[in-house]
N, C-alpha and C positions, 0 to 999 in steps of 0.2 A: 316725520310723520306722514309724509305725502305717498312715500314708499310701503307702507304697510297699513294693516288695517286691524281692528280688533279680535275679528275671528281668528287670525294667524297666530295673535298674542295668546287667544284664549288655548288654541292648539298646541303651542309651546308649553304652554303651563300644564296641561294634562299630560303631554310626553314627559316633563320634567318631573311631574309628580310620581308616574307609573315607572318611569326608566325603560319604557318599551314603545315604539312606535305602534306596534302591532296591538299591544293592549291599549293604547290611547285610542286607536283607531276604533276597536271594539266599543269602548266606553261612549265614544263620540258618535258611533253609528256612521263611520265614513269608512273608505278604503285606505290601505296603507300607503297606495299611491298618493290619493289625497293630501295624507298628512305629512308625508316626505316633501311634496311639492311645497305645502304650506311653510314648512320649517324653512326650506332651502330660500322661499321668496322673502321670508322675514330676515334672515342672516344676510341675504343679499341687500335689502335695504338699511340693515344696521351697519353692513360693512364689516362684519366680525363672525367668528364662528362660535355658536351658542353650546353646540352638541359636540361630543366626541363618539363617532359611532364605532362600534364593533360588530362581529357576527351575529352575538346573543342579545346585546344592551345597547343603549345609549347614555351615555354620562355626561354631565353638566361640566362644560369648561370653567375655568375661574370667571372667566367672563359671563360665561351663561348662567352661574349661580348668583352673581350680583346681579343680572339683569332680571332673574326669576324673584328675588326676594324683593326687587323694588316694583315689578308689575302686579304682584298680588294685592295690593291695596288698591291698585288702579282697576283692575277686574271686580274686586268686592265693590267699590264705588260706582262702577256701571251697573252693577247688578242693583245696587240700591237706588239709583237712579231712575233705572228702568220701573222698578217696582213704585216709586214714586209717583212717575208720569201715570201708570196704570192703576193708580189708585188703591195700592195693595200693600202699604207699607206696614200694615198691622199683621197682614198673614206671611210670616216667613215662610220659605219654601227652598228647595234644592237638598243638597246633601250636606251633613256635617260631619267632619271625619274627627273624631276622639280618640287620643291614646292614654291609657292609664295603666297603673300597676295591676298585676293581675288580681290579687287578694283583694286588694281594696275596690277595683272596680266592680268586682263579684259581689262584694259584701254592702257597698254602700254607694255604688253607682246603679247597676244594674236593677235593685228593687224600685229604683225611684223614677226610673225611666219612662214607665207608662203615664204618670201624671204629668211629666213635660210634654210626651209626644201626643197626649191627647189634646192639650192645651194649644197645640201646633200641628195640627193634623195634616199639613202640607209638606213638612220637614221630614227627610229621611235621615237618620241616624246611623252613622258607621262607628261602632265602637270596638277598638283593638286593644286587646290586653298583653302586656308584654312586660317583664320586669327589667329588660335590656333598656338602656338609654337610646332613645330615637331622636334622630333630626327630622324635627317637625317640619321643617323648611323643604328639605330633601326629599321627604317621604308624603309632603302633600298634608299633613295634617292641619286642621283649623285651630285646635286647642290641644294641650296636653296638661293631663293632670300629674303633678309630681309632689314626691314627699321627701323632705330632708333640709338640708342647708342650700340654697341656691347660691352657685358662684356666680361670678362676674359673667355676664352673657349680653349678647345683642338683641336677645328676646325680651319680652314683655312678661312681667309676673305680677300676678294678682293673689296675694294671701288670703285663702278661704277661711282656715281656722288652723288654730296652733296644732301641734303634734306632740304627746305626751308619751314618753317611753319610759317603763319602768322595769326592773328586774323582779321576776316573779318565779314561782315554784307551785307544783301542786302539793297540798296539804300531805299527802302520803310521803311524798319525798322529803318533806320537813320532818315527819315522824320518824324518818329511818335515818336521815342523815344530820338532821340538827337544823338550826339557823345559824348562818354566818353572821359575825357581829360585826366585822371590819373587812374592807375588799380585799386586804391581804388573805383572811380567811377563804377567800372565793377557791385559791388554789388546793385546798383541801376538799373541792365539792367537785360535782360532775357539773360541767358548763356545757350548754348547747350553743356554739359559735354561730354567727348569722350566717344565712344562707349564701349571702355574696361575698363572705371574708372580709366585712368592714369591721373596723375596731369597736367595741363598745365605747361611745361618747356620752360621758355622764358628767353632771355639774354637781359637786358635792360641798361640805364646808368649807374644805380647803381650795376650791375651786376646781376649774374644768380639770378631767381626768380621760383618759383613753385608754382601754385595756384591750388586747387580743387575747382572749380564752383559747385554750386548747380544749379539744373534746374527742371523744370517739366517734360521733356521729358527724358525718360530712355530707352536705346534700346541697343541691342547687335549688333547692324548693323551700321558701318561706313557709308553706302551708306544712312541709313535713315536721319544720322546727315547731312550730304550733302544736300539732298532735303529739309530738314527743314531749313536750313540758306537761301538757295535759295528762299525759299518760304517766308522769311522775318520774322521768329519766333524768330530769337535771334541771337547772336554774337557765333561764333565758332572758333575753332582754327583749321585751315586746311593746308595739305601740298599743295605747289602749283603745283605738278603733278596731284593734284586732281581737283584743280579749277583754274589753269592758265589760260584757255580761259576765262572764267567769270570775272576774274579781268579784263583781256585785253578788253573785252567787255563792261565792266562798269555794269554787272550784279550783281557783287559782288564789295563791297570796303574795303580798307585796314582798320582796326582800330588800334589807338595807334601804328603808325607806328616806332616808336622808339623800339619796343619789338616784337622780331622775336624769333624764335629755335635757340639754341647754334650751334655753326659751327661743333661740333662733330657728329650732326645728320647726317646719310648717308643713301644712298641705297647701299647694298652690296651682293656680291655673297659670300656663305658660302659652303665648300665642306670640306670632311674628313679629306683630309691628304696632305702635300705637298711634301710627298716622291717620289709620282707618279701621277701625273695628266692626267687623259686619254684623248686623243686628242679630243674626242667628248666635253668633259667637258672644255677643253680648247677652242674650237672654239666657243662654245656657249656663254661663258664667254666674249671672245673677242669680240665677234658679239654685245653683249648688251653694253659693254663698249664704242665702236664705236658710237651706237645707241644714247647713253645719254650723254657723255661726249664730250668736255668738257665743252661746254654750253647746259645744257638740253634744249630740244626744248619746254618743257613747261613752261619755264619762259620767255621765249621771249614775251615781250609787257605786260606780268605780272606786 
């Protein structure tokens, strides 16, 4: 530790998060030469190469990735310690980087940000919406909101709410094509497959069931499938956070109500480490947990 300083570690963390010395230098308001010298000094002190440099980008080496994952809680701890000394622990500040699915983020995070940000006026939020899987450590996110069944991971997850998925269709479609009485009858109906090609995973009287329906509409957008089912094009498997009001208003009806998503499907907040949770992350997760649980507002009347 005699051969390195916290400033070098902070610069390395920003380079690792952005994947670019130039971009990191701009964010830190330093020259690229200063950033480069800082990285070389840190690598020399550690006796290991942390970054693999190319003409366009820098990438973490295996050692660099392991080092980056371990310094994040250290940096967060230093930030909190400084806040404690300065007597401002109640006023979180800085930037909170959040990743969330596109539709959910638009519908159930964005409308509530004003309340959270008004309560924490010194905090800047960077909310990035993306339906692709993101590496929250490599891409420098503080927390990610994820929906589904979580696989084993080195990340830490907190369940914010259950997610209920139901088969549904517009009344006009049911009037035109009839109501299927069994899962097998879906073969004679127009189905709208998931935008990401995933199976329809259901739990019914006979236990777990997985279907991969075929359909004429293929898209990479979940919102296109939503609009298609509302327009009466066919049957879709949708989450009630997405179509709860439409079910309550009768614009959609549930199909085969004995079959819904398994209980282990949920809405999760995922973050890098349980060793130290920055106050800004804890406050944001607690805010969402209070907002969505114990009974999610989108299921009322659905």
